[in-house]
N, C-alpha and C positions, 0 to 999 in steps of 0.2 A: 349412561345414567345409572345410578345405583338404586337399590330397592328403597332405601329411606327417602331419597330425593323424589322418587316416583310417588311414594305414599304422600309426601308433603304436597306435591302438585295435585294429586287426586283430591286432597282435602279442600282445595281452592275451587274445584270444578263442580258444576251442577250436572253436567253430562260428560260422557267419555267419548272421545273421538280419536281415531288413529288414521293418519294420512300416510299413504304409501309413497315411496320415492318418485313415482311417476305422477304424483299430484292427486290421484284418486283417493277416495276414503274407503276404509273398511266399512261395509254396510252397518248402520247403527244398531241392527238387531243381532250383532255378533255375540258369541258366547266365549268365555274364557274356559276352555275345557281342561286346562292343566296349569298349575303353578308348581314348578318343581325346582330342584337343585340338581344341576348337571355338573359332574366333575369328570374331566378328561385327564388321564395320566398318559404321557406320551414321551417319546424320544425324538428330539429334533434332528435335522439332517447332519448336525455336527456332533451328535452322540450325547447331548445333554438331556438328562431326565427332567421333565417338566410336568407341572400339574396346573390345571386351570379350572376354576369353579364359577358358574354363573347361575342366576335365577332365570328360569325359562318360563315364559308365558306362551301358551298355545291359543291362538284366536281361531275361532271356527264360525263360519257363517252358514246358518241353516235356513230353511224356508219358514222359520218362526218369526214372521214379520212383526208380531206384537211384542217380541222380547226386547227389553232394553235393560242393559246392565248399568246400574247406577254406581257412582263412586263409592258410597258407603258399603254397598254389597261387595264390590271388588276388594275393598280394604279388609272386610271380614274374611273373605276367601284367602287373601294374602296372609292375614294373621294366623289362620288355621294352619297354613303351610309352614309358616315360620316356626310355630310350636312343634308341629309333627316332624319336620325335617331339619330342625336346628339351623335355619337359614339366617345368616348374618346379612350385613349390608354389602351385598355382592352386586356386580354389574348385571344388568338385565339384557337378555336376548328374547326376541319375540319371533315365534313361528306363525306363519300364515300360509294358507293354501293358495298358491298361484298355479303356474304350470306344473310345479312340484311343491314340496314343502320348502318354503323360502324362509330364511333366517335373517333377521334385521337387528340392528342396534336401535336405540330409542333416545329421543330428545324431546324437549318441551318446545312448543310453538304457540305461545299465547293460550288460547282456550282449548287446544288439543295437543296430542302427541304426534311427533313425526317418527315414522319408521325409517331408519337410516340404513343405507346400503353398507354392507360389510365387505372386506377384501382380505385376501390371504397375504402373507408376507413371510419371508425367510427369517427365522429366529436366530440363525447362526451364520450370518453373512461373513463374519470374521473367521469362521472355521471351515467353510465349505467351498471357498474359491469364488464367491460372487464378487465381481469387481466393484469397488466403491465408486460412487458418482464423482465425475470430474468437477472441480470447482467451477462455478459459473463466473465469467468475467465479462464486463461490458467492453465493447469494442474501443471505447474512448480510453479505457485503462490499459489496453494492450500497447506494447511498443510496436509501432508500425513496421520497424525494421526487423522485428523478432520472427516474423513469419517467413521462413526460408524453406526451400525444398528439403524434405526429410525431417523437418522439425516437429511434425505431427500437429501443427496448428490448423491445417486445412485439409 
């Protein structure tokens, strides 16, 4: 989800909720301790220079049980960060303290947001020797006589 899409969803909400991938919710008295722009410059395993920028929200849950962050307040915090950091409509990553600092993607789910699991991937598969996936064929499409010893089909 990009920042502008997130703001548009916030404008429709009366309260803010974040659901973790395991189905539990971030406690409703969470704080947004950071809204930032994170840029990573790196070289992939194939030797290509790359750059990636995201908007980063850090959620923190304290023992402040009376605290409730309302959508209009979070929008004002985001607007301050947009001006101060020249943040455009970038994808959002969310950090939340689990066993360690966990980083999630974000999506909308009706009246709340889903924190979505992220995964790594090779960015240079064509350049670093990672074999490509074999095409998937249904058994009914295969020639029954084509599977012979040494053919690699079994």
